[in-house]
PASEBA-1860 file (N, C-alpha, C; in nm, 3 decimals):
! residues 230
1> MKFNELET> 5.686/0.901/-1.488/5.781/0.909/-1.599/5.866/1.036/-1.582 ~ 5.999/1.021/-1.575/6.087/1.133/-1.551/6.128/1.200/-1.683 ~ 6.142/1.333/-1.676/6.179/1.409/-1.795/6.311/1.362/-1.853 ~ 6.411/1.340/-1.767/6.543/1.299/-1.815/6.538/1.166/-1.890 ~ 6.451/1.075/-1.844/6.435/0.947/-1.913/6.372/0.968/-2.050 ~ 6.270/1.055/-2.054/6.207/1.086/-2.182/6.308/1.148/-2.278 ~ 6.388/1.240/-2.226/6.487/1.308/-2.307/6.588/1.211/-2.366 ~ 6.627/1.112/-2.285/6.724/1.012/-2.331/6.670/0.931/-2.448
9> HFSSVRLQ> 6.543/0.890/-2.436/6.487/0.796/-2.535/6.414/0.865/-2.650 ~ 6.366/0.989/-2.628/6.289/1.057/-2.732/6.357/1.183/-2.786 ~ 6.471/1.219/-2.730/6.557/1.330/-2.774/6.516/1.463/-2.710 ~ 6.619/1.543/-2.682/6.596/1.675/-2.622/6.526/1.769/-2.719 ~ 6.553/1.752/-2.849/6.488/1.836/-2.950/6.336/1.815/-2.947 ~ 6.296/1.689/-2.939/6.153/1.656/-2.937/6.086/1.710/-2.810 ~ 6.156/1.706/-2.700/6.098/1.746/-2.572/6.103/1.897/-2.548 ~ 6.177/1.970/-2.633/6.200/2.112/-2.607/6.070/2.191/-2.603
17> RYLLACNG> 5.979/2.164/-2.696/5.852/2.240/-2.699/5.771/2.219/-2.573 ~ 5.774/2.096/-2.522/5.699/2.066/-2.400/5.759/2.142/-2.282 ~ 5.890/2.149/-2.279/5.958/2.220/-2.171/5.930/2.370/-2.177 ~ 5.934/2.427/-2.296/5.904/2.569/-2.312/5.760/2.600/-2.274 ~ 5.668/2.512/-2.313/5.526/2.533/-2.283/5.498/2.530/-2.133 ~ 5.586/2.462/-2.059/5.569/2.450/-1.914/5.668/2.538/-1.838 ~ 5.720/2.640/-1.906/5.810/2.737/-1.843/5.929/2.672/-1.774 ~ 5.982/2.568/-1.836/6.103/2.504/-1.786/6.081/2.403/-1.676
25> DKAKAALL> 5.958/2.380/-1.637/5.929/2.282/-1.531/5.933/2.142/-1.592 ~ 6.035/2.066/-1.558/6.055/1.935/-1.620/5.946/1.834/-1.582 ~ 5.900/1.839/-1.458/5.795/1.747/-1.416/5.666/1.772/-1.495 ~ 5.632/1.900/-1.511/5.513/1.934/-1.589/5.531/1.897/-1.736 ~ 5.651/1.920/-1.788/5.677/1.887/-1.929/5.663/1.738/-1.954 ~ 5.711/1.656/-1.861/5.698/1.511/-1.875/5.552/1.469/-1.872 ~ 5.474/1.532/-1.784/5.331/1.501/-1.776/5.259/1.547/-1.903 ~ 5.296/1.663/-1.954/5.235/1.712/-2.078/5.262/1.617/-2.194
33> YQLNIELS> 5.384/1.565/-2.201/5.418/1.469/-2.306/5.330/1.344/-2.295 ~ 5.311/1.296/-2.173/5.227/1.179/-2.151/5.081/1.208/-2.188 ~ 5.033/1.327/-2.149/4.895/1.364/-2.181/4.875/1.378/-2.332 ~ 4.977/1.427/-2.402/4.967/1.437/-2.548/4.950/1.299/-2.611 ~ 5.022/1.200/-2.557/5.009/1.062/-2.607/4.867/1.010/-2.581 ~ 4.816/1.035/-2.460/4.681/0.989/-2.427/4.577/1.054/-2.517 ~ 4.593/1.184/-2.542/4.499/1.254/-2.629/4.510/1.202/-2.773 ~ 4.631/1.178/-2.819/4.651/1.126/-2.954/4.584/0.990/-2.971
41> LALFAQIG> 4.597/0.904/-2.870/4.534/0.772/-2.876/4.382/0.784/-2.883 ~ 4.327/0.874/-2.801/4.181/0.893/-2.800/4.132/0.945/-2.934 ~ 4.203/1.042/-2.990/4.165/1.097/-3.119/4.179/0.994/-3.232 ~ 4.286/0.915/-3.227/4.310/0.817/-3.332/4.199/0.712/-3.333 ~ 4.152/0.674/-3.215/4.042/0.578/-3.207/3.915/0.637/-3.266 ~ 3.889/0.764/-3.237/3.769/0.829/-3.290/3.777/0.845/-3.441 ~ 3.894/0.885/-3.491/3.913/0.898/-3.635/3.899/0.763/-3.703 ~ 3.956/0.658/-3.641/3.946/0.524/-3.699/3.802/0.477/-3.711
49> SFEVMLRN> 3.722/0.503/-3.608/3.580/0.465/-3.613/3.507/0.542/-3.722 ~ 3.536/0.672/-3.731/3.474/0.753/-3.836/3.512/0.701/-3.974 ~ 3.640/0.667/-3.991/3.686/0.618/-4.121/3.612/0.491/-4.163 ~ 3.592/0.400/-4.070/3.521/0.276/-4.102/3.377/0.306/-4.143 ~ 3.310/0.394/-4.067/3.172/0.428/-4.101/3.163/0.499/-4.236 ~ 3.259/0.588/-4.263/3.259/0.662/-4.390/3.278/0.568/-4.508 ~ 3.379/0.483/-4.501/3.407/0.396/-4.616/3.294/0.296/-4.638 ~ 3.231/0.251/-4.529/3.118/0.159/-4.545/2.999/0.229/-4.609
57> AINREMQK> 2.975/0.355/-4.571/2.865/0.432/-4.630/2.892/0.457/-4.778 ~ 3.016/0.492/-4.812/3.051/0.512/-4.953/3.036/0.381/-5.030 ~ 3.082/0.271/-4.973/3.072/0.142/-5.041/2.926/0.105/-5.069 ~ 2.840/0.127/-4.972/2.697/0.095/-4.994/2.641/0.177/-5.110 ~ 2.675/0.305/-5.113/2.625/0.391/-5.221/2.681/0.350/-5.356 ~ 2.810/0.318/-5.360/2.873/0.278/-5.486/2.816/0.144/-5.537 ~ 2.787/0.054/-5.446/2.729/-0.074/-5.488/2.589/-0.054/-5.548 ~ 2.515/0.042/-5.494/2.385/0.074/-5.553/2.401/0.125/-5.695
65> QLGSQWLK> 2.503/0.208/-5.715/2.521/0.275/-5.844/2.596/0.190/-5.945 ~ 2.699/0.117/-5.899/2.793/0.054/-5.993/2.806/-0.096/-5.977 ~ 2.735/-0.156/-5.884/2.739/-0.300/-5.870/2.822/-0.347/-5.753 ~ 2.806/-0.473/-5.717/2.867/-0.528/-5.595/3.019/-0.534/-5.601 ~ 3.077/-0.540/-5.722/3.223/-0.547/-5.738/3.277/-0.417/-5.796 ~ 3.223/-0.307/-5.752/3.253/-0.179/-5.815/3.401/-0.141/-5.811 ~ 3.471/-0.181/-5.707/3.613/-0.144/-5.698/3.695/-0.215/-5.806 ~ 3.677/-0.345/-5.818/3.748/-0.418/-5.925/3.704/-0.370/-6.063
73> DSIDTGGC> 3.574/-0.352/-6.078/3.520/-0.312/-6.209/3.569/-0.173/-6.248 ~ 3.596/-0.088/-6.151/3.629/0.052/-6.180/3.761/0.068/-6.254 ~ 3.851/-0.030/-6.241/3.981/-0.019/-6.308/3.992/-0.108/-6.431 ~ 3.884/-0.181/-6.463/3.881/-0.258/-6.587/3.857/-0.164/-6.705 ~ 3.878/-0.213/-6.825/3.851/-0.133/-6.945/3.706/-0.086/-6.943 ~ 3.688/0.044/-6.957/3.554/0.101/-6.953/3.504/0.132/-6.814 ~ 3.584/0.098/-6.711/3.544/0.126/-6.574/3.553/0.275/-6.542 ~ 3.490/0.314/-6.433/3.479/0.457/-6.403/3.613/0.522/-6.372
81> FCGPQFRH> 3.713/0.443/-6.331/3.846/0.498/-6.304/3.951/0.452/-6.406 ~ 3.904/0.412/-6.522/3.995/0.369/-6.629/4.028/0.490/-6.715 ~ 4.144/0.546/-6.693/4.185/0.664/-6.769/4.301/0.732/-6.699 ~ 4.386/0.803/-6.772/4.504/0.865/-6.713/4.473/0.967/-6.604 ~ 4.356/1.032/-6.612/4.321/1.132/-6.511/4.290/1.069/-6.376 ~ 4.273/0.935/-6.374/4.243/0.865/-6.249/4.359/0.777/-6.204 ~ 4.478/0.810/-6.251/4.593/0.722/-6.227/4.613/0.697/-6.077 ~ 4.610/0.802/-5.996/4.635/0.786/-5.852/4.530/0.695/-5.789
89> TSVNIMDA> 4.404/0.715/-5.824/4.296/0.634/-5.769/4.309/0.489/-5.812 ~ 4.334/0.466/-5.941/4.342/0.328/-5.991/4.465/0.257/-5.935 ~ 4.576/0.328/-5.917/4.697/0.267/-5.860/4.670/0.222/-5.716 ~ 4.596/0.302/-5.640/4.559/0.262/-5.504/4.483/0.130/-5.504 ~ 4.388/0.116/-5.597/4.308/-0.007/-5.603/4.394/-0.124/-5.649 ~ 4.477/-0.101/-5.749/4.563/-0.209/-5.800/4.663/-0.254/-5.694 ~ 4.719/-0.161/-5.620/4.813/-0.197/-5.513/4.745/-0.284/-5.407 ~ 4.621/-0.246/-5.373/4.547/-0.325/-5.274/4.519/-0.465/-5.327
97> LLKLGGSA> 4.486/-0.475/-5.455/4.461/-0.606/-5.517/4.586/-0.693/-5.517 ~ 4.700/-0.631/-5.545/4.826/-0.706/-5.547/4.860/-0.760/-5.409 ~ 4.836/-0.679/-5.306/4.865/-0.722/-5.169/4.770/-0.832/-5.123 ~ 4.643/-0.820/-5.164/4.541/-0.915/-5.118/4.533/-1.040/-5.204 ~ 4.573/-1.027/-5.331/4.559/-1.139/-5.424/4.438/-1.121/-5.513 ~ 4.441/-1.184/-5.627/4.336/-1.167/-5.726/4.198/-1.210/-5.680 ~ 4.192/-1.297/-5.580/4.061/-1.345/-5.534/4.002/-1.259/-5.422 ~ 4.061/-1.143/-5.398/4.013/-1.055/-5.291/3.867/-1.017/-5.313
105> TNDQLVSA> 3.791/-1.015/-5.207/3.651/-0.975/-5.215/3.641/-0.823/-5.211 ~ 3.526/-0.772/-5.247/3.504/-0.628/-5.241/3.519/-0.577/-5.098 ~ 3.469/-0.652/-5.001/3.480/-0.610/-4.861/3.627/-0.601/-4.818 ~ 3.709/-0.695/-4.863/3.851/-0.691/-4.830/3.919/-0.569/-4.892 ~ 3.880/-0.535/-5.013/3.935/-0.417/-5.078/3.894/-0.290/-5.005 ~ 3.770/-0.283/-4.964/3.721/-0.167/-4.889/3.806/-0.145/-4.765 ~ 3.835/-0.252/-4.693/3.914/-0.244/-4.570/4.059/-0.207/-4.597 ~ 4.109/-0.243/-4.713/4.251/-0.224/-4.742/4.285/-0.083/-4.790
113> LGFGFWRY> 4.186/-0.010/-4.836/4.212/0.123/-4.894/4.210/0.230/-4.785 ~ 4.306/0.321/-4.791/4.327/0.418/-4.684/4.233/0.536/-4.690 ~ 4.243/0.617/-4.586/4.155/0.734/-4.572/4.168/0.828/-4.691 ~ 4.291/0.846/-4.740/4.312/0.936/-4.853/4.236/0.893/-4.977 ~ 4.225/0.762/-4.999/4.151/0.712/-5.114/4.005/0.755/-5.107 ~ 3.944/0.737/-4.990/3.802/0.768/-4.975/3.778/0.918/-4.984 ~ 3.870/0.994/-4.929/3.858/1.140/-4.940/3.860/1.183/-5.087 ~ 3.950/1.123/-5.166/3.966/1.168/-5.304/3.848/1.129/-5.394
121> LFAPQQYA> 3.760/1.047/-5.345/3.639/1.019/-5.424/3.550/1.143/-5.432 ~ 3.575/1.242/-5.344/3.499/1.368/-5.349/3.570/1.475/-5.431 ~ 3.688/1.443/-5.487/3.756/1.535/-5.578/3.673/1.546/-5.707 ~ 3.683/1.658/-5.780/3.591/1.683/-5.893/3.582/1.570/-5.995 ~ 3.695/1.519/-6.043/3.690/1.416/-6.148/3.635/1.284/-6.095 ~ 3.680/1.244/-5.976/3.632/1.118/-5.919/3.484/1.127/-5.885 ~ 3.443/1.242/-5.834/3.303/1.261/-5.798/3.213/1.249/-5.921 ~ 3.255/1.312/-6.031/3.177/1.304/-6.155/3.177/1.162/-6.210
129> ATRNCLLN> 3.293/1.093/-6.200/3.304/0.958/-6.255/3.215/0.859/-6.182 ~ 3.183/0.888/-6.055/3.098/0.798/-5.976/2.953/0.848/-5.973 ~ 2.914/0.917/-6.080/2.775/0.956/-6.106/2.722/1.064/-6.011 ~ 2.812/1.145/-5.959/2.770/1.260/-5.876/2.676/1.221/-5.762 ~ 2.699/1.104/-5.707/2.602/1.053/-5.610/2.653/1.052/-5.466 ~ 2.780/1.086/-5.445/2.838/1.062/-5.314/2.786/1.155/-5.204 ~ 2.718/1.262/-5.240/2.657/1.343/-5.135/2.546/1.266/-5.063 ~ 2.499/1.157/-5.126/2.399/1.071/-5.061/2.455/1.007/-4.934
137> VFPARPAS> 2.588/1.004/-4.922/2.651/0.949/-4.802/2.621/1.036/-4.680 ~ 2.588/1.164/-4.704/2.557/1.258/-4.596/2.414/1.308/-4.611 ~ 2.315/1.220/-4.593/2.176/1.258/-4.621/2.122/1.366/-4.527 ~ 2.181/1.380/-4.409/2.131/1.479/-4.313/2.210/1.610/-4.317 ~ 2.289/1.630/-4.422/2.365/1.755/-4.433/2.269/1.872/-4.448 ~ 2.310/1.992/-4.406/2.222/2.108/-4.422/2.202/2.143/-4.568 ~ 2.096/2.216/-4.595/2.074/2.266/-4.730/2.179/2.373/-4.760 ~ 2.228/2.374/-4.882/2.325/2.475/-4.921/2.260/2.612/-4.923
145> APQQHYNA> 2.341/2.713/-4.896/2.297/2.852/-4.899/2.403/2.932/-4.972 ~ 2.371/3.056/-5.014/2.470/3.135/-5.089/2.604/3.148/-5.017 ~ 2.601/3.158/-4.885/2.725/3.176/-4.810/2.797/3.044/-4.781 ~ 2.729/2.931/-4.799/2.792/2.802/-4.772/2.728/2.693/-4.857 ~ 2.808/2.633/-4.943/2.760/2.525/-5.027/2.810/2.392/-4.970 ~ 2.719/2.303/-4.940/2.755/2.171/-4.888/2.765/2.074/-5.006 ~ 2.865/2.099/-5.088/2.883/2.020/-5.210/3.004/1.927/-5.194 ~ 3.041/1.861/-5.303/3.153/1.766/-5.296/3.282/1.835/-5.255
153> RYFFNQLA> 3.305/1.956/-5.303/3.427/2.029/-5.267/3.432/2.054/-5.116 ~ 3.317/2.088/-5.058/3.312/2.112/-4.914/3.356/1.987/-4.838 ~ 3.301/1.871/-4.875/3.335/1.748/-4.803/3.479/1.705/-4.832 ~ 3.527/1.730/-4.953/3.667/1.702/-4.985/3.759/1.779/-4.891 ~ 3.727/1.906/-4.869/3.810/1.990/-4.783/3.797/1.953/-4.635 ~ 3.678/1.920/-4.591/3.658/1.882/-4.451/3.728/1.749/-4.419 ~ 3.720/1.657/-4.512/3.789/1.529/-4.492/3.941/1.548/-4.493 ~ 3.989/1.650/-4.565/4.132/1.679/-4.564/4.178/1.721/-4.425
161> VINRLRNR> 4.094/1.796/-4.354/4.127/1.838/-4.218/4.146/1.715/-4.128 ~ 4.053/1.621/-4.139/4.061/1.498/-4.059/4.183/1.416/-4.100 ~ 4.208/1.409/-4.230/4.322/1.331/-4.279/4.454/1.387/-4.229 ~ 4.465/1.520/-4.226/4.589/1.582/-4.176/4.611/1.549/-4.028 ~ 4.503/1.555/-3.949/4.516/1.520/-3.807/4.555/1.374/-3.793 ~ 4.493/1.289/-3.870/4.525/1.145/-3.866/4.673/1.121/-3.894 ~ 4.725/1.191/-3.996/4.865/1.173/-4.033/4.959/1.229/-3.927 ~ 4.921/1.339/-3.864/5.003/1.394/-3.756/5.018/1.292/-3.644
169> IAHHEPVC> 4.907/1.232/-3.606/4.911/1.134/-3.498/4.991/1.011/-3.541 ~ 4.969/0.966/-3.663/5.039/0.847/-3.713/5.190/0.867/-3.717 ~ 5.234/0.991/-3.735/5.377/1.022/-3.740/5.427/1.077/-3.607 ~ 5.348/1.057/-3.502/5.388/1.092/-3.365/5.416/1.241/-3.348 ~ 5.344/1.323/-3.423/5.354/1.467/-3.406/5.260/1.511/-3.294 ~ 5.297/1.614/-3.217/5.211/1.657/-3.108/5.081/1.720/-3.157 ~ 4.976/1.707/-3.079/4.847/1.766/-3.114/4.805/1.871/-3.011 ~ 4.892/1.901/-2.916/4.853/1.986/-2.803/4.903/2.129/-2.812
177> FAPGKPQV> 4.969/2.165/-2.923/5.027/2.298/-2.932/4.955/2.386/-3.035 ~ 4.966/2.519/-3.014/4.922/2.614/-3.116/5.015/2.599/-3.236 ~ 4.965/2.620/-3.358/5.048/2.602/-3.477/5.177/2.683/-3.470 ~ 5.290/2.612/-3.478/5.420/2.678/-3.484/5.467/2.743/-3.356 ~ 5.401/2.714/-3.244/5.438/2.778/-3.118/5.450/2.675/-3.006 ~ 5.541/2.699/-2.911/5.549/2.612/-2.793/5.448/2.655/-2.687 ~ 5.323/2.653/-2.726/5.214/2.701/-2.640/5.100/2.600/-2.644 ~ 5.057/2.556/-2.527/4.948/2.459/-2.521/4.820/2.523/-2.573
185> CTAGVNAN> 4.757/2.456/-2.667/4.632/2.505/-2.726/4.550/2.384/-2.770 ~ 4.430/2.373/-2.718/4.344/2.259/-2.753/4.228/2.299/-2.845 ~ 4.231/2.423/-2.894/4.121/2.469/-2.980/4.112/2.385/-3.107 ~ 4.227/2.353/-3.166/4.226/2.272/-3.288/4.173/2.132/-3.265 ~ 4.211/2.073/-3.153/4.163/1.940/-3.117/4.012/1.942/-3.099 ~ 3.962/2.041/-3.026/3.818/2.051/-3.004/3.742/2.071/-3.134 ~ 3.798/2.153/-3.223/3.733/2.177/-3.353/3.728/2.048/-3.435 ~ 3.834/1.969/-3.430/3.836/1.842/-3.504/3.737/1.741/-3.446
193> MQLLTRLS> 3.725/1.736/-3.315/3.629/1.645/-3.254/3.486/1.685/-3.292 ~ 3.461/1.816/-3.293/3.329/1.864/-3.334/3.301/1.832/-3.480 ~ 3.404/1.844/-3.564/3.388/1.811/-3.706/3.356/1.664/-3.725 ~ 3.426/1.577/-3.655/3.399/1.433/-3.664/3.255/1.403/-3.623 ~ 3.211/1.465/-3.516/3.074/1.444/-3.469/2.973/1.495/-3.571 ~ 2.999/1.614/-3.624/2.906/1.675/-3.719/2.893/1.591/-3.845 ~ 3.004/1.547/-3.903/2.998/1.466/-4.024/2.930/1.332/-3.998 ~ 2.952/1.276/-3.880/2.887/1.149/-3.844/2.736/1.168/-3.832
201> QWMNVPPH> 2.695/1.278/-3.773/2.552/1.308/-3.762/2.490/1.324/-3.900 ~ 2.564/1.386/-3.992/2.512/1.404/-4.128/2.506/1.272/-4.204 ~ 2.579/1.170/-4.157/2.567/1.035/-4.213/2.453/0.958/-4.147 ~ 2.381/1.023/-4.059/2.270/0.961/-3.984/2.317/0.849/-3.892 ~ 2.437/0.863/-3.837/2.483/0.769/-3.735/2.400/0.794/-3.609 ~ 2.335/0.692/-3.554/2.248/0.712/-3.437/2.325/0.770/-3.318 ~ 2.261/0.852/-3.238/2.328/0.916/-3.123/2.395/0.818/-3.028 ~ 2.332/0.702/-3.003/2.393/0.609/-2.908/2.522/0.548/-2.963
209> ILQHYSSQ> 2.532/0.536/-3.095/2.657/0.486/-3.154/2.763/0.596/-3.150 ~ 2.722/0.719/-3.180/2.815/0.831/-3.171/2.874/0.842/-3.032 ~ 2.789/0.829/-2.933/2.834/0.839/-2.794/2.931/0.727/-2.761 ~ 2.908/0.610/-2.821/2.991/0.494/-2.792/3.132/0.510/-2.848 ~ 3.144/0.563/-2.974/3.277/0.570/-3.035/3.347/0.702/-3.009 ~ 3.273/0.807/-2.973/3.337/0.936/-2.945/3.420/0.925/-2.819 ~ 3.531/0.996/-2.818/3.621/0.989/-2.703/3.562/1.061/-2.584 ~ 3.542/0.988/-2.477/3.490/1.047/-2.354/3.602/1.108/-2.270
217> SAGHTCAQ> 3.725/1.066/-2.296/3.837/1.111/-2.214/3.910/1.231/-2.272 ~ 3.889/1.260/-2.400/3.966/1.366/-2.466/3.943/1.502/-2.401 ~ 3.819/1.532/-2.366/3.788/1.660/-2.303/3.859/1.676/-2.170 ~ 3.860/1.569/-2.090/3.928/1.573/-1.960/4.079/1.591/-1.979 ~ 4.135/1.522/-2.079/4.279/1.534/-2.106/4.313/1.676/-2.151 ~ 4.229/1.736/-2.234/4.252/1.874/-2.278/4.253/1.969/-2.158 ~ 4.160/1.949/-2.065/4.154/2.035/-1.946/4.280/2.020/-1.862 ~ 4.330/1.899/-1.849/4.454/1.877/-1.775/4.572/1.948/-1.840
225> MLSLAA> 4.577/1.942/-1.971/4.685/2.009/-2.045/4.684/2.160/-2.022 ~ 4.566/2.218/-2.029/4.555/2.363/-2.013/4.593/2.406/-1.871 ~ 4.561/2.323/-1.774/4.594/2.357/-1.635/4.745/2.352/-1.612 ~ 4.815/2.264/-1.682/4.961/2.256/-1.669/5.029/2.384/-1.715 ~ 4.976/2.442/-1.821/5.039/2.559/-1.880/4.987/2.690/-1.822 ~ 4.892/2.679/-1.729/4.832/2.802/-1.673/4.932/2.879/-1.589
END
């Protein structure tokens, strides 16, 4: 893939950071752009797998607490998300119902709701409304200590980190640079991969499944990126 072709179709503005990171070497910049796409694809697959496991774990816990149709029931009169303070959450569920139709099953609703919806179930009001039980989704989490509390706020914030990375990839933003700089840096990517693994382990996902869905190529791609900018 030639740099000039990339520049024509993806714009010189978009390619400028890659060129600067490679000290003006167009061949290296084109390769870095390609490697960023490969890394983004690997990360997106890992995030997608984590999202499915997370929402399924939350759904199992909610069905124990609130019944098999908890999503539909939650926005009915007297439901756990019936109230102005839950407007954003209830609108997400209602929008999914409108798209799927009134006969949508709970499983279809679970699949239709985005990562942001599941993350916000750990926000203070939503967490309390769902009987303060969602930490059960992470049964292997460490015990809280004075310097670190593994509470709903902690998981809300950690899931926000994953959600931001997911959105960056979905909007075709690069993941290979230091924040705000035209400098190759894979520290953030590595930290996010470790976070995904750690949260999955705390959900008691078996090691062989973790190994199956975790990106085996991301580490190699990161090494290639760093060598280009060396």
